[in-house]
FITI-908822 format. One line per field, with one value per residue: residue number from 1; x, y, z of N, C-alpha, C in turn. Coordinates in nm, 2 decimals. Layout:
<sites>
rose <- [NUM, ...]
n.u <- [X, ...]
n.v <- [Y, ...]
n.w <- [Z, ...]
ca.u <- [X, ...]
ca.v <- [Y, ...]
ca.w <- [Z, ...]
c.u <- [X, ...]
c.v <- [Y, ...]
c.w <- [Z, ...]
</sites>
This chain:
<sites>
rose <- [1, 2, 3, 4, 5, 6, 7, 8, 9, 10, 11, 12, 13, 14, 15, 16, 17, 18, 19, 20, 21, 22, 23, 24, 25, 26, 27, 28, 29, 30, 31, 32, 33, 34, 35, 36, 37, 38, 39, 40, 41, 42, 43, 44, 45, 46, 47, 48, 49, 50, 51, 52, 53, 54, 55, 56, 57, 58, 59, 60, 61, 62, 63, 64, 65, 66, 67, 68, 69, 70, 71, 72, 73, 74, 75, 76, 77, 78, 79, 80, 81, 82, 83, 84, 85, 86, 87, 88, 89, 90, 91, 92, 93, 94, 95, 96, 97, 98, 99, 100, 101, 102, 103, 104, 105, 106, 107, 108, 109, 110, 111, 112, 113, 114, 115, 116, 117, 118, 119, 120, 121, 122, 123, 124, 125, 126, 127, 128, 129, 130, 131, 132, 133, 134, 135, 136, 137, 138, 139, 140, 141, 142, 143, 144, 145, 146, 147, 148, 149, 150, 151, 152, 153, 154, 155, 156, 157, 158, 159, 160, 161, 162, 163, 164, 165, 166, 167, 168, 169, 170, 171, 172, 173, 174, 175, 176, 177, 178, 179, 180, 181, 182, 183, 184, 185, 186, 187, 188, 189, 190, 191, 192, 193, 194, 195, 196, 197, 198, 199, 200, 201, 202, 203, 204, 205, 206, 207, 208, 209, 210, 211, 212, 213, 214, 215, 216, 217, 218, 219, 220, 221, 222, 223, 224, 225, 226, 227, 228, 229]
n.u <- [2.62, 2.80, 2.92, 2.93, 3.10, 3.33, 3.39, 3.50, 3.67, 3.92, 4.09, 3.98, 3.92, 4.11, 4.14, 3.90, 3.95, 4.19, 4.03, 3.93, 3.67, 3.49, 3.32, 3.10, 2.80, 2.60, 2.39, 2.24, 2.05, 1.84, 1.74, 1.63, 1.81, 1.94, 1.73, 1.71, 1.95, 2.23, 2.48, 2.59, 2.51, 2.73, 2.95, 2.92, 2.96, 3.24, 3.36, 3.28, 3.46, 3.68, 3.64, 3.65, 3.88, 4.02, 3.98, 3.74, 3.38, 3.09, 2.77, 2.52, 2.21, 1.89, 1.63, 1.28, 1.05, 0.75, 0.82, 1.06, 1.02, 0.96, 1.21, 1.38, 1.54, 1.75, 1.83, 1.96, 2.16, 2.30, 2.42, 2.57, 2.76, 2.86, 3.03, 2.95, 2.88, 2.66, 2.30, 2.03, 1.68, 1.48, 1.15, 1.01, 0.96, 0.77, 0.90, 1.19, 1.41, 1.25, 0.99, 0.96, 0.91, 0.62, 0.35, 0.47, 0.38, 0.39, 0.15, -0.03, 0.04, 0.29, 0.42, 0.36, 0.52, 0.77, 0.83, 0.83, 1.04, 1.26, 1.29, 1.38, 1.59, 1.75, 1.73, 1.92, 2.18, 2.44, 2.45, 2.68, 2.81, 2.63, 2.44, 2.11, 1.88, 1.57, 1.42, 1.20, 1.03, 0.83, 0.67, 0.45, 0.51, 0.39, 0.35, 0.50, 0.56, 0.66, 0.55, 0.79, 0.80, 0.87, 0.86, 1.15, 1.16, 1.29, 1.32, 1.49, 1.70, 1.77, 1.74, 1.98, 2.03, 2.24, 2.15, 2.12, 1.87, 1.65, 1.51, 1.29, 1.38, 1.54, 1.35, 1.16, 1.26, 1.23, 1.12, 0.92, 0.85, 1.02, 1.16, 1.27, 1.58, 1.93, 2.12, 2.38, 2.52, 2.39, 2.11, 1.81, 1.47, 1.12, 0.88, 0.59, 0.62, 0.57, 0.55, 0.41, 0.50, 0.41, 0.33, 0.48, 0.64, 0.72, 0.58, 0.30, 0.25, 0.31, 0.10, -0.16, -0.15, -0.04, 0.13, 0.26, 0.42, 0.34, 0.07, 0.00, 0.05, -0.01, -0.06, 0.13, 0.42, 0.67, 0.85, 1.13, 1.26, 1.42, 1.68, 1.87, 2.06]
n.v <- [-1.39, -1.28, -1.41, -1.69, -1.65, -1.55, -1.78, -1.96, -1.81, -1.69, -1.45, -1.25, -1.10, -0.93, -0.80, -0.65, -0.46, -0.34, -0.18, -0.01, -0.11, -0.14, -0.27, -0.52, -0.69, -0.95, -1.21, -1.44, -1.67, -1.78, -2.15, -2.15, -2.14, -2.33, -2.33, -2.12, -2.00, -2.11, -2.19, -2.31, -2.23, -2.29, -2.31, -2.03, -1.94, -1.97, -1.77, -1.56, -1.55, -1.56, -1.28, -1.11, -1.14, -1.01, -0.77, -0.65, -0.51, -0.70, -0.73, -0.91, -1.00, -1.10, -1.34, -1.33, -1.54, -1.71, -1.98, -1.87, -1.64, -1.62, -1.66, -1.43, -1.29, -1.44, -1.52, -1.28, -1.31, -1.47, -1.40, -1.20, -1.35, -1.48, -1.30, -1.09, -0.72, -0.61, -0.69, -0.74, -0.73, -0.88, -0.93, -1.21, -1.26, -1.38, -1.49, -1.58, -1.81, -1.86, -1.91, -2.21, -2.25, -2.29, -2.18, -2.02, -1.73, -1.41, -1.36, -1.20, -1.22, -1.33, -1.09, -0.94, -1.11, -1.05, -0.80, -0.74, -0.91, -0.78, -0.52, -0.58, -0.72, -0.46, -0.32, -0.48, -0.50, -0.27, 0.00, 0.00, -0.23, -0.44, -0.38, -0.37, -0.38, -0.33, -0.38, -0.17, -0.33, -0.45, -0.30, -0.10, -0.06, -0.33, -0.34, -0.15, 0.17, 0.52, 0.51, 0.51, 0.44, 0.49, 0.45, 0.41, 0.44, 0.52, 0.78, 0.81, 0.61, 0.41, 0.20, 0.06, -0.08, -0.27, -0.12, 0.10, 0.18, 0.32, 0.19, 0.18, 0.04, -0.28, -0.42, -0.38, -0.44, -0.49, -0.49, -0.26, -0.13, 0.07, 0.36, 0.62, 0.72, 0.68, 0.94, 1.10, 1.00, 1.16, 1.07, 1.05, 1.14, 1.00, 1.28, 1.19, 0.98, 0.87, 0.85, 0.75, 0.69, 0.59, 0.31, 0.01, 0.06, -0.18, -0.40, -0.32, -0.33, -0.55, -0.68, -0.57, -0.65, -0.54, -0.51, -0.31, 0.01, 0.28, 0.22, 0.32, 0.58, 0.89, 0.86, 1.02, 0.98, 1.01, 1.21, 1.36, 1.53, 1.56, 1.49, 1.25, 1.31]
n.w <- [-6.95, -6.66, -6.43, -6.51, -6.74, -6.61, -6.40, -6.61, -6.73, -6.54, -6.57, -6.66, -6.46, -6.41, -6.62, -6.62, -6.38, -6.47, -6.65, -6.50, -6.38, -6.07, -5.97, -5.97, -6.10, -6.06, -6.13, -5.89, -5.75, -5.54, -5.43, -5.69, -5.90, -6.08, -6.28, -6.38, -6.45, -6.61, -6.43, -6.14, -5.80, -5.66, -5.84, -5.86, -5.60, -5.60, -5.81, -5.63, -5.42, -5.58, -5.73, -5.47, -5.38, -5.52, -5.45, -5.59, -5.56, -5.52, -5.62, -5.58, -5.81, -5.75, -5.80, -5.65, -5.56, -5.49, -5.36, -5.21, -5.13, -4.83, -4.68, -4.72, -4.55, -4.43, -4.73, -4.73, -4.52, -4.61, -4.85, -4.71, -4.58, -4.78, -4.85, -5.03, -5.10, -5.16, -5.20, -5.47, -5.47, -5.72, -5.86, -5.97, -6.29, -6.57, -6.84, -7.07, -6.95, -6.73, -6.79, -6.82, -6.54, -6.33, -6.10, -5.93, -5.91, -5.68, -5.41, -5.20, -4.93, -4.97, -5.07, -4.84, -4.64, -4.77, -4.79, -4.49, -4.41, -4.57, -4.45, -4.21, -4.27, -4.38, -4.16, -4.00, -4.12, -4.16, -4.41, -4.52, -4.49, -4.57, -4.89, -4.92, -5.15, -5.33, -5.67, -5.86, -5.94, -5.75, -5.69, -5.48, -5.10, -4.91, -4.64, -4.49, -4.35, -4.40, -4.76, -4.99, -5.28, -5.61, -5.96, -6.15, -6.39, -6.71, -6.62, -6.42, -6.49, -6.75, -7.04, -7.27, -7.60, -7.83, -8.08, -8.01, -7.93, -7.70, -7.40, -7.09, -6.85, -6.74, -6.76, -6.98, -7.16, -7.50, -7.86, -7.93, -7.71, -7.68, -7.53, -7.64, -7.78, -7.91, -8.02, -8.20, -7.98, -7.73, -7.49, -7.61, -7.53, -7.62, -7.66, -7.60, -7.43, -7.12, -6.75, -6.47, -6.23, -5.97, -6.03, -6.10, -6.41, -6.62, -6.50, -6.48, -6.76, -6.82, -6.65, -6.75, -7.02, -7.23, -7.55, -7.65, -7.59, -7.68, -7.61, -7.38, -7.43, -7.60, -8.02, -8.16, -8.05, -8.17, -8.13, -8.04, -7.76, -7.52, -7.32, -7.12, -6.83]
ca.u <- [2.62, 2.94, 2.94, 3.01, 3.24, 3.45, 3.44, 3.56, 3.82, 3.92, 4.15, 3.88, 3.90, 4.23, 4.10, 3.81, 4.01, 4.26, 3.95, 3.87, 3.54, 3.53, 3.17, 3.05, 2.66, 2.57, 2.24, 2.25, 1.91, 1.85, 1.62, 1.58, 1.95, 1.93, 1.63, 1.72, 2.10, 2.35, 2.57, 2.55, 2.52, 2.82, 3.02, 2.90, 3.06, 3.38, 3.34, 3.25, 3.58, 3.79, 3.65, 3.67, 4.02, 4.12, 3.93, 3.62, 3.26, 3.00, 2.66, 2.42, 2.10, 1.83, 1.48, 1.20, 0.91, 0.66, 0.92, 1.20, 0.99, 0.96, 1.34, 1.44, 1.62, 1.83, 1.91, 2.06, 2.22, 2.40, 2.48, 2.69, 2.84, 2.94, 3.10, 2.88, 2.86, 2.52, 2.22, 1.92, 1.59, 1.38, 1.02, 0.98, 0.89, 0.77, 1.00, 1.29, 1.39, 1.13, 0.85, 0.95, 0.85, 0.49, 0.30, 0.57, 0.40, 0.35, 0.04, -0.06, 0.10, 0.41, 0.50, 0.38, 0.66, 0.91, 0.87, 0.89, 1.20, 1.32, 1.32, 1.45, 1.75, 1.82, 1.77, 2.01, 2.33, 2.49, 2.50, 2.84, 2.85, 2.55, 2.38, 1.97, 1.80, 1.48, 1.35, 1.05, 0.89, 0.77, 0.59, 0.43, 0.55, 0.24, 0.37, 0.59, 0.50, 0.55, 0.60, 0.84, 0.81, 0.89, 0.95, 1.26, 1.20, 1.28, 1.34, 1.64, 1.78, 1.73, 1.84, 2.02, 2.07, 2.31, 2.09, 2.07, 1.72, 1.62, 1.39, 1.30, 1.47, 1.55, 1.24, 1.06, 1.36, 1.22, 1.06, 0.75, 0.89, 1.13, 1.09, 1.37, 1.67, 2.06, 2.15, 2.50, 2.59, 2.26, 2.01, 1.70, 1.33, 1.02, 0.78, 0.47, 0.66, 0.50, 0.57, 0.33, 0.59, 0.32, 0.32, 0.63, 0.59, 0.72, 0.45, 0.16, 0.22, 0.24, -0.07, -0.22, -0.14, 0.03, 0.23, 0.35, 0.41, 0.21, -0.09, 0.02, 0.07, -0.05, 0.02, 0.23, 0.54, 0.83, 0.90, 1.21, 1.24, 1.46, 1.79, 1.90, 2.22]
ca.v <- [-1.42, -1.24, -1.50, -1.79, -1.61, -1.54, -1.89, -2.02, -1.72, -1.60, -1.36, -1.14, -0.99, -0.83, -0.71, -0.57, -0.37, -0.25, -0.05, 0.09, -0.11, -0.19, -0.35, -0.62, -0.74, -1.11, -1.30, -1.52, -1.70, -1.91, -2.21, -2.18, -2.12, -2.42, -2.33, -2.00, -1.99, -2.22, -2.21, -2.36, -2.17, -2.36, -2.20, -1.86, -1.91, -1.95, -1.68, -1.43, -1.51, -1.49, -1.12, -1.03, -1.13, -0.91, -0.62, -0.61, -0.48, -0.78, -0.73, -0.99, -0.97, -1.22, -1.33, -1.33, -1.61, -1.74, -2.05, -1.79, -1.52, -1.63, -1.66, -1.32, -1.24, -1.58, -1.45, -1.15, -1.33, -1.59, -1.33, -1.14, -1.46, -1.50, -1.18, -0.96, -0.59, -0.56, -0.76, -0.63, -0.85, -0.88, -0.97, -1.31, -1.21, -1.51, -1.49, -1.61, -1.93, -1.89, -1.97, -2.34, -2.26, -2.26, -2.16, -1.93, -1.59, -1.39, -1.35, -1.08, -1.33, -1.34, -0.95, -0.90, -1.14, -1.00, -0.63, -0.75, -0.93, -0.67, -0.37, -0.64, -0.69, -0.33, -0.28, -0.56, -0.48, -0.14, -0.03, -0.02, -0.41, -0.49, -0.27, -0.43, -0.31, -0.37, -0.30, -0.15, -0.45, -0.53, -0.19, 0.00, -0.15, -0.34, -0.29, -0.07, 0.32, 0.56, 0.43, 0.58, 0.39, 0.57, 0.34, 0.48, 0.36, 0.65, 0.89, 0.80, 0.53, 0.37, 0.07, 0.08, -0.19, -0.24, -0.08, 0.28, 0.19, 0.34, 0.14, 0.23, -0.03, -0.40, -0.55, -0.38, -0.38, -0.55, -0.45, -0.19, -0.10, 0.20, 0.51, 0.70, 0.64, 0.76, 1.03, 1.18, 1.01, 1.19, 0.98, 1.12, 1.04, 1.06, 1.34, 1.14, 0.89, 0.92, 0.71, 0.85, 0.67, 0.52, 0.19, -0.06, 0.05, -0.32, -0.46, -0.28, -0.36, -0.70, -0.69, -0.49, -0.74, -0.41, -0.53, -0.15, 0.09, 0.36, 0.20, 0.41, 0.70, 0.93, 0.79, 1.06, 0.93, 1.00, 1.36, 1.38, 1.67, 1.60, 1.38, 1.24, 1.33]
ca.w <- [-6.80, -6.62, -6.35, -6.59, -6.83, -6.50, -6.37, -6.73, -6.73, -6.43, -6.59, -6.70, -6.35, -6.40, -6.74, -6.56, -6.32, -6.59, -6.76, -6.37, -6.33, -5.95, -5.89, -6.05, -6.05, -6.13, -6.12, -5.78, -5.75, -5.40, -5.50, -5.85, -5.97, -6.18, -6.35, -6.43, -6.53, -6.65, -6.38, -6.00, -5.69, -5.61, -5.91, -5.84, -5.47, -5.62, -5.86, -5.59, -5.40, -5.66, -5.72, -5.35, -5.35, -5.60, -5.43, -5.60, -5.45, -5.57, -5.60, -5.63, -5.81, -5.68, -5.79, -5.58, -5.61, -5.39, -5.28, -5.14, -5.03, -4.70, -4.65, -4.79, -4.45, -4.47, -4.82, -4.72, -4.44, -4.68, -4.92, -4.62, -4.54, -4.91, -4.87, -5.12, -5.06, -5.19, -5.31, -5.50, -5.53, -5.84, -5.87, -6.07, -6.44, -6.65, -6.93, -7.06, -6.88, -6.62, -6.86, -6.77, -6.39, -6.32, -6.00, -5.86, -5.86, -5.54, -5.36, -5.09, -4.84, -5.01, -5.06, -4.70, -4.58, -4.84, -4.73, -4.36, -4.40, -4.62, -4.36, -4.07, -4.33, -4.39, -3.99, -3.93, -4.19, -4.19, -4.57, -4.57, -4.50, -4.70, -4.92, -4.93, -5.23, -5.40, -5.78, -5.87, -5.98, -5.64, -5.65, -5.34, -5.00, -4.86, -4.49, -4.39, -4.37, -4.53, -4.90, -5.11, -5.40, -5.74, -6.03, -6.18, -6.54, -6.82, -6.56, -6.32, -6.55, -6.89, -7.08, -7.40, -7.68, -7.92, -8.22, -8.00, -7.89, -7.55, -7.31, -6.94, -6.74, -6.86, -6.77, -7.07, -7.27, -7.61, -7.95, -7.88, -7.56, -7.68, -7.48, -7.67, -7.90, -7.89, -8.14, -8.16, -7.84, -7.65, -7.51, -7.60, -7.47, -7.71, -7.61, -7.54, -7.32, -6.96, -6.63, -6.36, -6.14, -5.88, -6.03, -6.20, -6.53, -6.63, -6.43, -6.51, -6.89, -6.82, -6.61, -6.87, -7.15, -7.35, -7.63, -7.73, -7.50, -7.75, -7.59, -7.25, -7.45, -7.75, -8.10, -8.17, -7.99, -8.21, -8.17, -7.99, -7.70, -7.37, -7.32, -6.97, -6.81]
c.u <- [2.76, 2.98, 3.02, 3.10, 3.35, 3.47, 3.51, 3.68, 3.88, 4.00, 4.09, 3.88, 3.99, 4.19, 4.01, 3.87, 4.12, 4.20, 3.88, 3.70, 3.60, 3.42, 3.13, 2.92, 2.65, 2.44, 2.31, 2.10, 1.93, 1.70, 1.58, 1.71, 1.96, 1.85, 1.62, 1.83, 2.18, 2.49, 2.54, 2.55, 2.67, 2.96, 3.04, 2.99, 3.23, 3.42, 3.38, 3.40, 3.68, 3.78, 3.71, 3.83, 4.13, 4.04, 3.81, 3.51, 3.18, 2.89, 2.57, 2.28, 1.99, 1.71, 1.42, 1.07, 0.86, 0.76, 0.99, 1.18, 1.02, 1.12, 1.44, 1.54, 1.75, 1.91, 2.02, 2.17, 2.38, 2.46, 2.57, 2.79, 2.92, 3.07, 3.05, 2.89, 2.72, 2.42, 2.10, 1.81, 1.50, 1.26, 1.05, 0.94, 0.90, 0.79, 1.15, 1.29, 1.28, 0.98, 0.84, 0.90, 0.72, 0.46, 0.42, 0.54, 0.39, 0.21, 0.04, 0.04, 0.27, 0.51, 0.47, 0.52, 0.76, 0.92, 0.93, 1.01, 1.26, 1.38, 1.41, 1.60, 1.84, 1.83, 1.92, 2.17, 2.29, 2.46, 2.57, 2.89, 2.77, 2.43, 2.24, 1.92, 1.68, 1.49, 1.23, 0.96, 0.79, 0.67, 0.58, 0.47, 0.39, 0.24, 0.40, 0.54, 0.65, 0.70, 0.63, 0.90, 0.78, 0.92, 1.01, 1.27, 1.18, 1.29, 1.46, 1.71, 1.69, 1.81, 1.87, 2.09, 2.15, 2.28, 2.04, 1.93, 1.73, 1.51, 1.41, 1.37, 1.43, 1.45, 1.13, 1.17, 1.33, 1.14, 0.92, 0.78, 0.95, 1.03, 1.19, 1.49, 1.83, 2.11, 2.26, 2.55, 2.48, 2.16, 1.89, 1.55, 1.21, 0.92, 0.68, 0.51, 0.65, 0.50, 0.50, 0.40, 0.52, 0.31, 0.46, 0.56, 0.62, 0.60, 0.34, 0.14, 0.25, 0.15, -0.19, -0.26, -0.08, 0.14, 0.35, 0.37, 0.33, 0.12, -0.07, 0.01, 0.00, 0.02, 0.12, 0.40, 0.68, 0.90, 1.00, 1.26, 1.35, 1.57, 1.80, 2.04, 2.26]
c.v <- [-1.41, -1.36, -1.65, -1.75, -1.61, -1.67, -1.96, -1.94, -1.64, -1.49, -1.28, -1.04, -0.91, -0.74, -0.64, -0.45, -0.31, -0.12, 0.02, 0.01, -0.22, -0.26, -0.44, -0.71, -0.84, -1.16, -1.43, -1.59, -1.82, -2.01, -2.25, -2.14, -2.21, -2.40, -2.18, -1.95, -2.15, -2.23, -2.22, -2.24, -2.19, -2.30, -2.08, -1.84, -1.89, -1.81, -1.51, -1.42, -1.50, -1.29, -1.08, -1.05, -1.05, -0.79, -0.56, -0.63, -0.62, -0.77, -0.82, -1.00, -1.13, -1.22, -1.37, -1.45, -1.63, -1.87, -1.97, -1.66, -1.50, -1.67, -1.55, -1.30, -1.32, -1.54, -1.37, -1.20, -1.42, -1.49, -1.22, -1.21, -1.50, -1.38, -1.09, -0.85, -0.57, -0.69, -0.67, -0.74, -0.78, -0.96, -1.09, -1.24, -1.35, -1.50, -1.54, -1.76, -1.98, -1.90, -2.10, -2.33, -2.25, -2.24, -2.10, -1.75, -1.54, -1.31, -1.24, -1.11, -1.34, -1.21, -0.91, -0.94, -1.10, -0.89, -0.62, -0.79, -0.86, -0.56, -0.48, -0.66, -0.57, -0.29, -0.37, -0.50, -0.33, -0.14, -0.02, -0.18, -0.48, -0.44, -0.35, -0.33, -0.44, -0.34, -0.27, -0.26, -0.50, -0.42, -0.15, -0.11, -0.18, -0.34, -0.19, 0.09, 0.39, 0.49, 0.47, 0.53, 0.44, 0.49, 0.47, 0.46, 0.51, 0.79, 0.88, 0.68, 0.45, 0.24, 0.05, -0.01, -0.18, -0.16, 0.07, 0.31, 0.22, 0.26, 0.17, 0.17, -0.21, -0.50, -0.50, -0.34, -0.49, -0.45, -0.36, -0.11, 0.02, 0.33, 0.61, 0.63, 0.75, 0.82, 1.11, 1.17, 1.09, 1.10, 1.06, 1.05, 1.07, 1.16, 1.27, 1.04, 0.97, 0.84, 0.80, 0.77, 0.58, 0.37, 0.14, -0.03, -0.08, -0.37, -0.43, -0.31, -0.47, -0.72, -0.65, -0.59, -0.67, -0.48, -0.42, -0.07, 0.25, 0.34, 0.30, 0.55, 0.79, 0.88, 0.90, 1.06, 0.94, 1.12, 1.35, 1.53, 1.63, 1.49, 1.36, 1.24, 1.27]
c.w <- [-6.74, -6.55, -6.43, -6.66, -6.71, -6.47, -6.47, -6.74, -6.64, -6.46, -6.61, -6.60, -6.36, -6.55, -6.70, -6.48, -6.40, -6.64, -6.63, -6.35, -6.19, -5.88, -6.00, -6.03, -6.16, -6.07, -6.00, -5.75, -5.66, -5.43, -5.61, -5.91, -6.08, -6.26, -6.44, -6.51, -6.54, -6.58, -6.24, -5.90, -5.64, -5.67, -5.89, -5.70, -5.48, -5.69, -5.76, -5.50, -5.45, -5.70, -5.58, -5.32, -5.40, -5.56, -5.51, -5.53, -5.58, -5.50, -5.65, -5.67, -5.83, -5.74, -5.70, -5.60, -5.47, -5.30, -5.22, -5.09, -4.87, -4.65, -4.72, -4.65, -4.47, -4.56, -4.82, -4.62, -4.50, -4.76, -4.85, -4.60, -4.66, -4.92, -4.99, -5.05, -5.08, -5.24, -5.35, -5.56, -5.61, -5.83, -5.96, -6.17, -6.54, -6.77, -6.97, -7.03, -6.76, -6.68, -6.82, -6.64, -6.40, -6.16, -5.93, -5.85, -5.76, -5.55, -5.26, -4.99, -4.87, -5.03, -4.93, -4.63, -4.65, -4.76, -4.59, -4.35, -4.49, -4.56, -4.25, -4.13, -4.33, -4.25, -3.92, -3.98, -4.21, -4.35, -4.58, -4.55, -4.59, -4.73, -4.97, -5.04, -5.31, -5.55, -5.79, -5.89, -5.87, -5.63, -5.53, -5.22, -4.94, -4.70, -4.42, -4.47, -4.39, -4.66, -4.96, -5.22, -5.53, -5.86, -6.12, -6.34, -6.67, -6.72, -6.46, -6.37, -6.65, -6.95, -7.22, -7.48, -7.77, -8.07, -8.18, -7.99, -7.73, -7.48, -7.14, -6.86, -6.87, -6.85, -6.87, -7.18, -7.43, -7.72, -7.95, -7.78, -7.55, -7.62, -7.58, -7.77, -7.86, -8.05, -8.10, -8.03, -7.70, -7.61, -7.45, -7.59, -7.58, -7.60, -7.53, -7.43, -7.17, -6.89, -6.51, -6.24, -5.98, -5.87, -6.08, -6.34, -6.61, -6.61, -6.46, -6.67, -6.91, -6.78, -6.71, -7.01, -7.29, -7.41, -7.71, -7.60, -7.54, -7.67, -7.45, -7.28, -7.56, -7.88, -8.12, -8.10, -8.03, -8.25, -8.03, -7.86, -7.57, -7.38, -7.10, -6.93, -6.75]
</sites>
């Protein structure tokens, strides 16, 4: 947790700058922060101020539930007031500490409210003032057209773990969900990995109760054929 680490050791900011890091992405949850993280919003506010004082760009990673979807625009306003350069919304996944929460999933009305206010926020803020993004976990836009959603898992981005395994994204980063591996510093995808891209790969696998990504592909998944540049 970068926010907690910087709060305890603010000198880390100078270390980050020394190695050329200009952007810091950190979790900041509205309404459910104490349930998901071991650091309060007040502590994170100080971290944001310290980062901004050092001319670092801060992007907030925020989880949306049925409790805060209706205040999506207000969340963007707060992020801007805090001095964040951007905010990225992720749909709640019932995993990790979120397993302690109940009845927080989104229904269609919540999706409609979220997408409506997301567009309002994007119309309100220039991208250079506050970049407002949402992850693929929400799937297709239920309100606005045209819908340009395309899942980027394993296509435009991957998640790499210390054991050199490659996953489509952080939402499907667990044993059995590998889509490739690192060999001689190159990122290889398995031949039979395929992402149809019209839906969020992680969300679809959770919806179907799939425990192994091979269930979406052919059994012959271990042939390495291409790299991501």
